[in-house]
C-alpha positions in Angstrom: 3.9 -37.3 277.8 3.4 -36.6 273.7 2.6 -39.6 272.0 2.1 -38.5 268.1 0.5 -42.0 266.6 -0.1 -41.4 262.8 -2.0 -44.5 260.8 -1.3 -44.3 256.7 -5.3 -43.1 256.4 -5.3 -41.1 259.0 -3.4 -37.4 260.2 -5.9 -37.6 264.3 -2.6 -37.3 267.0 -3.6 -40.0 270.3 -1.3 -36.3 272.0 -3.7 -34.5 273.8 -1.1 -31.2 273.5 -2.4 -31.5 270.1 -6.4 -32.9 270.4 -7.3 -28.9 269.7 -5.5 -28.3 266.9 -6.8 -31.7 265.0 -10.8 -32.0 266.5 -12.5 -29.7 263.8 -11.7 -33.2 261.7 -13.0 -35.6 264.2 -15.8 -35.5 262.8 -14.9 -35.7 259.3 -12.6 -38.7 259.6 -15.0 -40.5 261.9 -17.7 -39.6 259.5 -15.4 -40.8 256.3 -14.4 -44.4 258.3 -17.9 -45.3 258.7 -19.2 -45.3 256.0 -16.2 -47.2 254.7 -16.9 -49.4 257.3 -20.4 -49.7 256.4 -19.8 -50.4 252.0 -17.3 -53.0 254.1 -19.1 -55.2 255.7 -21.8 -54.9 253.3 -20.2 -56.6 251.1 -19.0 -59.5 253.3 -21.8 -62.2 253.7 -20.6 -63.2 257.8 -21.7 -59.4 258.8 -25.1 -60.5 258.5 -24.9 -62.5 261.9 -25.6 -58.9 264.0 -28.6 -57.3 264.2 -27.9 -54.1 262.4 -28.1 -52.0 265.4 -25.0 -53.7 266.8 -23.5 -53.8 264.1 -24.4 -49.8 263.4 -22.7 -49.6 266.9 -19.8 -51.9 266.3 -18.2 -50.1 262.7 -18.4 -46.6 265.5 -16.2 -48.3 267.0 -14.0 -48.9 264.4 -14.2 -45.9 263.4 -12.8 -44.3 266.1 -10.1 -47.4 267.0 -8.8 -47.0 262.8 -8.3 -43.2 263.8 -7.2 -43.4 268.3 -9.7 -42.2 269.4 -9.8 -42.3 273.5 -11.4 -43.7 274.1 -13.3 -46.2 271.8 -16.3 -46.6 273.1 -17.7 -43.6 275.8 -20.5 -43.8 277.9 -22.6 -41.4 275.6 -22.3 -44.0 272.6 -23.8 -46.6 274.8 -27.0 -44.1 276.5 -27.1 -43.0 272.8 -26.6 -46.9 270.6 -27.9 -48.5 274.1 -25.5 -51.6 274.2 -22.1 -51.5 276.6 -18.9 -51.6 274.8 -19.0 -56.0 275.9 -21.7 -56.3 273.8 -20.6 -55.4 270.6 -17.3 -56.2 271.8 -17.6 -59.7 268.9 -18.6 -57.0 266.0 -16.1 -54.8 266.4 -13.3 -58.3 266.6 -14.9 -59.6 263.4 -15.3 -56.6 261.9 -11.4 -55.5 262.9 -10.2 -58.5 261.9 -11.7 -58.7 258.5 -10.1 -55.4 258.0 -6.8 -56.4 259.4 -7.2 -59.5 256.8 -8.1 -57.3 253.3 -5.5 -54.1 254.3 -2.5 -55.6 255.6 -0.6 -53.4 257.9 -3.6 -50.4 257.6 -4.7 -51.8 260.6 -4.6 -49.2 263.5 -3.3 -52.1 266.0 0.2 -52.2 263.9 3.0 -50.9 266.6 4.1 -47.6 265.5 7.3 -45.7 266.8 6.7 -43.9 269.9 8.8 -41.0 269.0 12.0 -40.0 266.2 14.3 -42.3 267.7 12.4 -45.7 267.1 12.9 -45.2 263.5 
């Protein structure tokens, strides 16, 4: 089954049949969201409670979630960062909660129709 989900800020499909079409754009979108979330977390004092390396890992996860990349945390990312998904979950949740508070309706967790019939 192919399900296309678009966020207002992204054109990345979660459809496995169409992923190859957008594959070259994925690093560009991850980079844009990563830069956005870095600047975003620098502006909020509460994020200073996290180690910079842990916050960076949570920002990578938030960027992947924002563009609907699955899985949201890969074994390669764990090996690269040294953090498991469970270890960065609290920081990720704080980032994404703050993001959804500041930009209502733009979160990747918002419900998207599964087809045009859902519109």
